[in-house]
N, C-alpha and C positions, 0 to 999 in steps of 0.2 A: 355305485359308488363312484366317483369321479377317477378316472385313470390318473397317474401319476404325471405323465408327460403332458396330458390336459390342464394341468394345474398351473396358474401363473406363477411367475417367480414371487412376486411377493405373496404369494399364499402359501407356495412351500416354505419360503422363510419363516411366515408365520407361525405356520405346524411343527417348524423346527424348532422354534424358540419354546413353544406350549410344550412340546415332548421334553426339553432340555429342562426346562423348569422342574417338571415332573421329575426328572432323572435326581436332578438337585435336591429336591423335597423327601423323595423317597431314600436316597442315598443318607441324607441326613437323621432321617427319621429311624432308619435302620441302626444308624451308629449309635444315637440317642437312646433306644430301646437296648443295644445290647451291652455297650459300654458298663453301664451300673450293675451288670449281673456279674461280670467277671472280676476275681478279686486275684490279682496278680500274684502268682506263687501259691496259691492255696486252692487246691483241687476240690477239698471237702467243702469250702464254702462258695467256692463256683458252682458246684454241682447243686447244692441246696439252695443258692439262689434262681438259677434255673428251673428246677423242678416245682420250685414255688410261683413260679412265673413263667410256666410254661406256654400258655397261650401268647402271651405277650412275646416270648423268644420265637414262636413259630410266626408272629405279626411280622417281625423284624426279617425273618427270612422272605416273606412274602414281597416285604418293601424291596428287598434286594431283588428279588425277580421281577418286579414292576420295573426297576430302574435298569436292570438291563434289557427289558423289551423296547421300553421306550427310547433307549440308546440305540436301537438296532433301526429305529425310525430316525432319530436324527441322524444317523452316519449315510443311510440313504440319501436323505433330503440333502444334505450338505454335499455330497457328491455330485447330486445332479444339479444343485447350486453354482457351486464352485468349476466346475468341468469347464466352461468357458475361458477361465484365466488359464488352466493346464490340465488337461485330461490325465496324463501320466500321474503328476504330483497328487491331483483329488484322488485319484484310485490308489495309489498307495498309503494316503491319508486313511482312507474307507477299510483298505486291508488293515491296517493297525487296528482301529475302532473294532471291525470284526472279531479278528484275534484277541483284543481284550475283552471283550464280551464272553468268548468261548470259554477264555482261561477263566473268567468271573464265574459264570455259570458252572463250570468244573468244581472250582474249590468252594463254592456255595454248599455243596454237597457234604462239606466237613461239618457244618453247622448241623445238618440231618444227622450225621454219624454221632454227634455228641447226645441228640435226644435217643439213638438207638440205644448207646451204650449205658444212659441212664435210665433205660426203660426197664420194664418188669420182664423180661422174655426169658424164657425157661432156659434157652441156650445161653444166657450169661451167667447160669450158676456156676460154671467152670472157674469163673473168676471173683477174687473177692470183691468188697465193697470199695477199697480203696484203691485197686487195681481200676477199676472200670472208671472213679471219678479221676484217676490220673492219666488214663487214655482219653476221656472226654476233655479235659483240659489241653491235653496235646491237639486233640481234633480242633479246637479253637485257635492254638498256636499256628497250627498249619494253616488255618484261614488267613490270619495275619499275614503270614509270609507269602501265601499266595496272591493276597490282596496288592501286596508291593509289586509284585511282577505283573498284576494287572494295570495298575497305575503307570508302571513304566511305558506299556504299550499306549495307554489312554494320552500321557505326556506328549508320546513323538507322534499322534494324531493331532493333539491339540497345536504343536509345534508347526508341523505342516498346513494344517488349517490356517494359523496366523500368517503363515508366510504366502499363501493364495490370497487372503484377505487382503494382505498389505500390497501386493502385485494387482488387486483387481479395482475396477472404478467404480463399482457400484455399493461397495460397503465402506465406511470410514475406515482409514489405513489405522488409527488408533485402537481400532477394537483388535485388528490384528496383532499388533505389539504386545497389546495386554495380554492375548491368548495366549501367544509364542511365549513371553514371560511365565505364563501360567502352567504352560505345558513342559516346559524348562526347569519349572520347580520340582514339579512331578519326578519328571527324570532325575534329578540331581537327588531328590529325596529318596527316591527308590533305590538308586546305586549306592547312596550313603547308608542306607540301612542296611543293604547286603554286605557290603564291606567294613563298615565300621557302625555298627549298631548304635552305641552310645553316641557316637555322632550325629547317627540319623535322627535320633529321639531328640535331640537338641534343636536340630533342622526345624521341626514340624512346626512349634508356634510362628514360624516365619513365612514355611511354604503354603500352608492353608490360606492365610488370607491374599498372598499373590494368586493361586489358582482360583480362588472364589472371585475375586475383581476381575480376571479375566473371561471366566467362562460367565459368570455374573453379567458383565457389562454386554458381552454379545448376545446371551438370552434376553435380555431385556432388548436390546434394539430389536434384534429379528421378531420379537413378539410384537414390540409395539410399532416399529418403524418398517420393518422387512427388507426390501433392497429398492434402489433405484433400475425399475423396470428398463427405461429407455436404455440408459446405459448397459444393463446387462445385455440386453439384445445386442446393442453394439458391437460389445465385446465378443460375444457368440459370433456374429457377422463376422468381424475381424479373424475371428480364429478357425473360422471354417473354409 
């Protein structure tokens, strides 16, 4: 396998774009699968839906896992690509990305906890059916709260990457501006949800399009155009 250092900047950019596209597709797939199964405030109906579509629910968990693994690749490749702009800032952005993946992986276990609680293990006989259903719904609610924490870390990463792109000479600055706006949207949405849940819920219809525009634009550019290799080398040499 070709070593990462031996790859050309354009190839790194295109691989990063491809992986980021997989992140977006896998993340949206998991959301589309999971959302119809959850009935807000109704533990019994939610449990019934999940048990009736257990394979689909498990597929949603697998999609989340794929998104996390792909995003690790995105984080590493973007660190390598943007290091010539600012090694320190690029490293901080990478740390935010890695922290987000770690938190996301940890909180995804709550989805497996839901299946365990709704399973037929003998040890569950100590609880009533209603209690198990309530705990399963609580696990799903904890996933949502944990997801908001994850998106705050991803938001800071996108904001920093956007700033790096604006300062770069090898990627269009408008991509950095759009990504920074998207990252800021994630941050605002996450903290609004923590501090004022009702207000955060009203923000969602505006946050998602802004975030998708920023991520989608950069993903498309990286995948199709890559980076200007000559300018990348010039900026790397200027900083060395």
